[in-house]
N, C-alpha and C positions, 0 to 999 in steps of 0.2 A: 294907502298902497303898502303891500308887504315889503319889508326890507330884507332882501335875499342876500345870502352870502356871496361876496364877490370872489372872483378868481377860483370858483369851484370847478372841478373837472367835469362834474355831471350836473346838467340842469334838472333832470328828472330820473328817479330810480323807482322801480316797482318790484315787489316780490310777487311771484306768480307760479301757477302750475300750468305749464304749457301742454297743449294737446293739438288735435286736428279736428277740423270740421269737414264732413263730406255732405255735399249738396246735390240733389238731382239736377241734371241739366234741363234747360228750357222751362224752368218753374214747375216741373212735374212733381208728383207726390212720391213719398218714400216707398209706399207699399206696392207700387207698380213699376218702379224705376229700375233699370239695370245699368245706367250710366251716371257717374257721379264726378263732381269736381272736388278735389281735396285741397285744403289750405291749412297752414299752421296758424293757431289762434289761441287767445285767452283774453278775457275781458281786460286784464291789466296791461298786457303788451299792446292791445289795441289803443290804449290811452296814450302810449308813447309815440304813436305813428305820425301824428301831425308834427310834433316837435322834431322827430328824427328825419322827417321828409324835408323840413325847412331849416336844417343845419344845426339844430341843437344836439347836445350830447346826452344820450340816454343809456340806461343800464337796466337789464333784467337780472334779478336774483332768482334762480330756479333750480330744479334737479332734472337729470336726464337718466334714461335707462341705458346702461352701458351696452355698447355694440348693437343697439337697436337701429334698424333702418329708419324708423319713424323719428328717432332722436336726431339722426343725421339730417333728415329732411327739415326738421324744425330749426336746427342750428343754421342750415343753409338759408332758410327763409328769413331768419332774424338778421343774418349778415346782409342779405339783399335789401332789407328794410332799414339798414344803417343803425340797428339796435345792437349794442354790445351786450354780452351776457357772461355771467359767472354761474356755474352750476356743477355740482358733484355728479359724477357718473355712478349710478347705483346699480349693483349687480341685479340682474333680472330675477334670479332665484328660481329658475325653472319655468315651465309653461304656465304654472298657476301663480307666478310671482308678480312683479311690478310691470306696469306698462303706462303709456301716456293715455290720457282720457280721449274718448271719441265723442264728438258731438255730431249727431245726425239730424239735419234740419232742412226742410224745404223752404221755399220763399213765399208760398201762397200765391193766390191769384184771384183778383176780384173779391167776391164774397167768401171764397175759401181762404181762411186764415192760415198763416204758417204754423207748422207743427215742429216741435223740437223734442228730441229724445237724447238724454245724456247718459252715456255709458262710462261710469267712473270707477268700476270695480278694479281694485289693484292699482289705483292711481299713484304714480310715483311722487307727484307733488305733495302728497300727504305726509311725506317724510322730511319736509323742509326743517332745517335746524340751524341755529346761529353758529354752532360749532363748525359748520362747513364753510363759513365765510369769515374773512378778516375784516371785521367791522371797523377796527381802528384805521386800517388802510383806506377803506371805502369812504368813511365819513369824516375822519380827522385829517388824514394825510391828503387824499385826493379831494375830498369835499363834495357836497351835494347841495343843491339849492332846495329841492323839494323831494320828499319821500312820499309817494302816493300809495296808500293802503286801501284794499277793498275788503268789504265784509264777506265776500265770497271766499277769499283765501283765509281770512281770520276765523271763519267758522268751518273750514274744510275738515279739520281734525284737531285733536288736542295738541298735537305737535305744531301745527301751523298757527293755532291760536297763540301759543307761547312764543312762537317765532315772530309773529307780528307785534306782540307786546314788547319783546326785547328789542326789536328793530326800532320801534317808536321811542322807547326810553333812551336808547343809545343815540339815535338821530337828534333828539331834542337837546341832549347835552352837548352835541357837536355843533349846534346852531343851525341845523337843517329844519326848514319848515315842513309841516306834515299836512297832507291832504288825506281825508278819509271819506270814501264813498261807502255809505252804510250797507247798501245792497242786501237787505234782509231776504233770506230764503227760509221759509218755514221748515222745509225738509232737512236743511242743514242744522237747524236749531232743535229738532225733536230730541227730547231727553237730556238736553244740555242747556236749557233755558237760563237757569240761575248762573251757571258758570260763564256763559257767553254774555249775559247781561252785564256782569262785573267787568269782563274783559273789554267789551265794547265801550263801556262808560270810561274806563281808564284811557283807552286810545283817544276817545273824543275829548277827554280832559287835556290831552297833549296836542290836539289838532289845532291848526290855524285855518284850515278850510274844511268845511263839512258839506257833503253832497248827499242828497237823498230826498225822497218825497215824504208826505205826512206819515204814511204807514211805516216807512223806515225809521223815522224818529220815534214814533210811538212804540213799535215792537222791538227795535234794537236798543233804545235808550230809556224806554219807559216814560217818555214825556207825554203827559195827557194834555194835549192842546185843545183849543176850542173846536166845536163842531163846525165843519165846513158848510153844513146846511144844504148839501146837494152834491151832485157829481158833474154839474156843468162847469165849464172852464172858469167862469167868473167866481164861482164858489171855491174852486180849487185854488185860485190865486189868493183869495181872502183867507182861506184855511191855512195855506202855507205861510202867509204873513203872520197870522196869529200863532202858528206853531213856532216860528222862529223867535217870536217875542218870548215864548216860554223857554226855548232852548238857550237863548242868550243869558237868561238868569241862572240856568244850571251850569253852563259852560262859557263863562265870560271871556275866556282866552281866545275864543274863535273870532277870526277877523272877517271871513267870507262864508256865505251860505249860498247854495245854488241847487236848482232842480230843473228838469225839463217838464214841459206840458205837452201832452199828446192826446189827440182824439182821433180814433181810427174810423175813417169813412168806409174804406175797404182796403184790401191788401196793397192796392196800387196808389192810394191817396190818403194822406193823413193831414190833420191840422197840427202844426208843430210850433211850439213856443218855448219860452224859458223865463225863469225868474231868478234873481240873485239879490243878495243884500251885502253891502260892504261900504266902508268909508262913510257911514252914516246915511246911506241912501239906498232906495230900492231901484232895481232895473227890471222892468217888465216888458217882455217881448210877447205881444199878443199873438196867439196862434195864427199862422198863415198856412194856406193849402200848399202841400208839397207832393210831388210825384215820387213814388217809391218803387225801386227795383228790388231791393231786399232790405228789410227793416232791421235785421240783426246787426248790431254794432252802432246804431244811430245814437243811443245814449252814451256809449263809449266815445263816439266821435265828438259829442258835445263836451265831455270832460276833457278830451284831448285838446280841443281848441281853447277851452277855458284856461287850462294849465299852461298851454303855449303862450296865451296872452299874458298871464301873470308873470312867467319867467321872462317875457319880452318887455315887461314893465308897462303894459297897457293898464289904464284904469279899469275898474271892475265893470263899468258899463261897456267899454270897448271889448274887454275880454269875453263878456257874456255874448255879445253880438258875434264875435269870432267863433265862440263855441257853438252857438246856434247854427251858423252856416257850415261849420265843420261837420256837425251832425247830419245836416242835409246832404253834404258831399258823400258821407259814408253810406247813406241809404240809396245813392244813385249808382253804387258799384256792387259787384258780387262778392267783394271782400268784406270782412267784418270790421274794417277800419278805413279811415280816410287817409288818402295819400295825395295831398295837394301838390301841384307843380310849383306853386309860389303863393305868397300871401294874396296877390291880386285875384287868383282864382277863388279864394274864399270870400274876399270882399265883393266880387261880382255876384256871387250867390246871395250875399246879404242884401245887395242893392236890387236884386231881382233882374239882373242883366244877363240874359241867356243868349245874347248875340254872339255870332261867330267871332273868334279872335284870330286874326291872320298875321 
């Protein structure tokens, strides 16, 4: 079990680039829809939502477009979700200047899979810089138990890569544990492979928790693990175990490893599982069928529940189970994140108990 800093003001901190997602209502497709639902979102803030909903202290480090109504909407949504934020207001710089990213995504239905379009031109989050944050106040004076970093932010721009590196270095010296979700995206890495490989390897060398699938470890960290021997779930489990054995040799400082297992039957039904390693043992949750309203955020929900479990001092098996069920909860809502009413709601999902609670 990780020894977390006691009496820290923040249980979880994430750096992120906040944006909005617009989704056609009634599971319709983007190209024919004229009615949309808008929500404030980012993969990293989604990871805070289980903890913030269940009484933990969370913080977002981000940037906003000054005087933007979208920025005001995002700030209001974060406050509503009990997530504190620190972020510089950046001048827009005219109509062709900065703005918050737009994510346009439908939910899919049946054999029609979801489609996602990211519009990130002029994204204000690409300007994240440690000079805009008092790291001594955040990590030394206030204190944080876990800093969660995502490969999406670490690869977003040269500025955000350096930002994540400096955050990790400072947090480590301050006694904060570091979680790193590799989140490899080929489009983010194009033309920057050598630079990002070095940066991701350094962050991984500082990390206490590594999250990612086989491809993430291979492409982000250059770890050549054993061939999984196929794409079925059993092969994926054995392939991940073999990969982790290789990663442990390269990054012996890491205490916990985790990933989800997903097989898509159709947009409304998936097989959902998880696997983790820590405290000298494997935890394998064999994929179980789940019903899906909107799949986006399921993986973030898993990480959210896993990290909530860790800061709540669950052992790794219990934390993995909580993460699995938190991911399920996220896929049953139209939000990109899980918002549990209490721990009991998560554990009822884990137990398969869908009976009415009165």
